[in-house]
N, C-alpha and C positions, 0 to 999 in steps of 0.2 A: 599293287602298283608295280610297274616294271622298273628295271634299273635305269632305263632311259628317262623315265619320268622323274625318278629320284635325282638323277644327275642334273636335270633341268631345274628342279626345285632348289638344289644346293649350289647351283653354278655361281651365284653371287656372294656366297659366304666364304670366309677364310677359315681354313683348318689349321691345325698345329704345324704341319710341314710348311705351309705358305707363310705363316707368321715367323717361323724360325728363319726361313729364307730371306724375308724382308729385313729382319734384325741383322743377319749376317751381312747383307748388302749395305745396309746403313753403316755398320761398323767398318766395313772396308772402305766406303766412300769418305767418311768423316773422321774416323779414328776415335779411340776411346776418350781422349782428352777433350775433343771438340763437342761431343754430345751434350754434356751438362750445360755448356754455354748456349747451345741451340735450344735446349729445353727452357733455360732461363729466359731467353729472348721470346720464345713462344708464349711462356706464361705472362711476361710483361705485356706482350701484344694483346693477349686475351683480356688482361685486366684493363688496359686502356680502352679497348673496344667496349667492354662492359660499362666502364665509367662513362664513356661518351654516350652510349645508348641510354643510360639512366639519366644523364644530364639533359639529353634531348627530350626524354619523357617529362622531366620536371619543367623544362621550358614550355613544352606544349600545354601542360596543366596550368602553368602560370598565365600563359597567353589566353587560354580558354576562360580562366577565372576573371582576368581583367576585362575581356570582352563582355562577359556576363554582367560585371559591375557597371560598365559604361551604358548598358541598355536600359 
């Protein structure tokens, strides 16, 4: 493979320098004290989304069961 082909293959992947740059930019934008609050909010949002999607699945199952019993 040529280097051009390898560059095309790895174009969408992040390397160590890119990750370090992203971390530095985030630290500069939000500061060290704000990041734990942001991560806590992100975690709570993910938990709520997961709970809502599992509740939706339970409601769908219950609706399907009640429709089957009515038939």
